[in-house]
C-alpha positions, 0 to 999 in steps of 0.5 A: 363466829370467831373473828381474828384481828392480827397486827398489820405487818406491811411497812409503816402500817399502823392501821388495825382491822377493828377498833375497840368500839367495833369489837364491842358491837360484835361481842354484843351480838354473841361473837368472839373477837381475838385481837393480837397483842398490841395490834392497835397500840401504835394508834392509841387503841390499847390492850386494856380497851380491847379487853374492856370491849370483850376481846380476847388477847392473843400473843402471836399472829399464827394463833390468831389465824389458827383459832379464827373462822374469819380474819379482818385486816386492812392490807393484803397479806404479805408472803410471810403470812400465807402459811397461816391461811387455809381453805376453811378460813375467810379473809376480809380485807383489801386484796388488790390482787391485780397489783401483784399478780405473782403473789396473788397466785400464791395467795389464791393457792392457799385455798382461803376465801378472799373477800376484798373491800375494794370490789364491794359495791353499792346500789348507786354503783359506788365502792363504799369500802374503797371510798374512805381510803380513796378520800384520804389518799386523794388528799394526801397525794396533794400534800406529799406531792407538794412536800416533794416539790421542795428542792432538798427532796429533788423537786423543782423548788416551788411552792403551791400556794397563794403568792401575790403577783406570781402565776399559780403553779400547775397541778394535773390530776388524771382520773376524777374519781373519789381520790382524784376529786379530793386531789382537785379540791386540795389543789383548788384550795391552794390556788393552783392552776388545775388540769383535770384529765378524765376519759369521761366527758360527762364526768368532766361536765359534772365537775365543771358544773360544780367547780366552774372554770376559774383556774381549772381546765377540763381535759378529755383524756388522750395520749396527746392531751395527757402529754400536753398537760404533764409538760406544763405541770409541777405536780402530776397525780394519777388516780385511775381505778378500774374495778378489780383490774390492773390500772391502765398505764396512762403515762408512758415511759417515753412521755417523761422526756418532755417533762421538766426536771423536778416535776413530782408524780404521785401514783395513787393507783400503785395498789392496782399496779400503778398508772404510770409505766415508770412506777414501782412500789415504794414504802413510807420509809423510802417513798420516792425515786427519780426516773428521767429526773422526775420524782416518783412517789409510789407508796402502796399504803398511803392512808397508813400515814394517818392510821388513826384517821384511816382506821376510824374511817374504815371501821365506819363502813366495814363494821356492818359488813363484818356483822352481816358475815358473822351473823348469817355465816359467810355463804348465806351473807354472800348469797343474800347480798349481791353487793357484798358478793361482788367483793368475793375475789377468791373461793376454793382456790379459784378467782371468781371476780370477773375483773380480777380474773381477767386481770390475772389470766 
């Protein structure tokens, strides 16, 4: 199979779909890999390394797409890339279709076959290709949230950390999945008072058995309990994910009026449309905005802030799936692996994933 890797073009996106090591593995199996010139250069994966791994360098994105049977990317295509897509091309990447319904429909109209990392499943019910980026985003959420609490960033002017004889600051994490749990652990490590809010009592009980109740409060999610938690908080992290669907809006617009000015809210769910009603997508260049004097951080490619770590982590989990698709052909690979088949979002100009279909119709 001919596999293409174009440069990522989203704002401040320096990740790359395949590392030189991944290219070497695919070439050793008899596949051709086309890498756009300097696609990995910003994170130290140089053209010479790709050539040594057996890749062929291609100057333009258009030529990569035109010459390939499958495109391996990191982020969903932006509208400028739609003209490169066609009905005999397979796209393997994060798609997050529910997060941008207007552009999702245009992407679907290209006829491309779209397999989304974020809806591939495993036998234990987890999302193996989403998990590494969720892990990174969850840790970053605490880091960027803490940074934007600084006064010059329009935050409260408080520090989340250990200070003798000063009460710990309060961090609320809504959604205790992979990313939420990482945020919780970072908050615990920094001596915060942590409020963990989730809609599953069994999940809360599981976390309590692991981490105890010292400076941690476990809260079953209701509008009232969320309001009470965020009113007391310095940092609020929203990490709610429903497979394939738009994220539910767990913090409504009117709830901000009871919060303290300078509180920071980080919306990890923004790729799926955001879990705060007041969220709107932002970039690493301009990551925050104020609403009701509350700082909102809504960057849609958070792991792009640590692109080398993120690329290596992603390739560790995606490579076996790329090999399966290339070795067996797209149709055979999908038919023989139900968990990979759960990643199929778009086929023949139609939405075929039930969750995505429900979200967009």
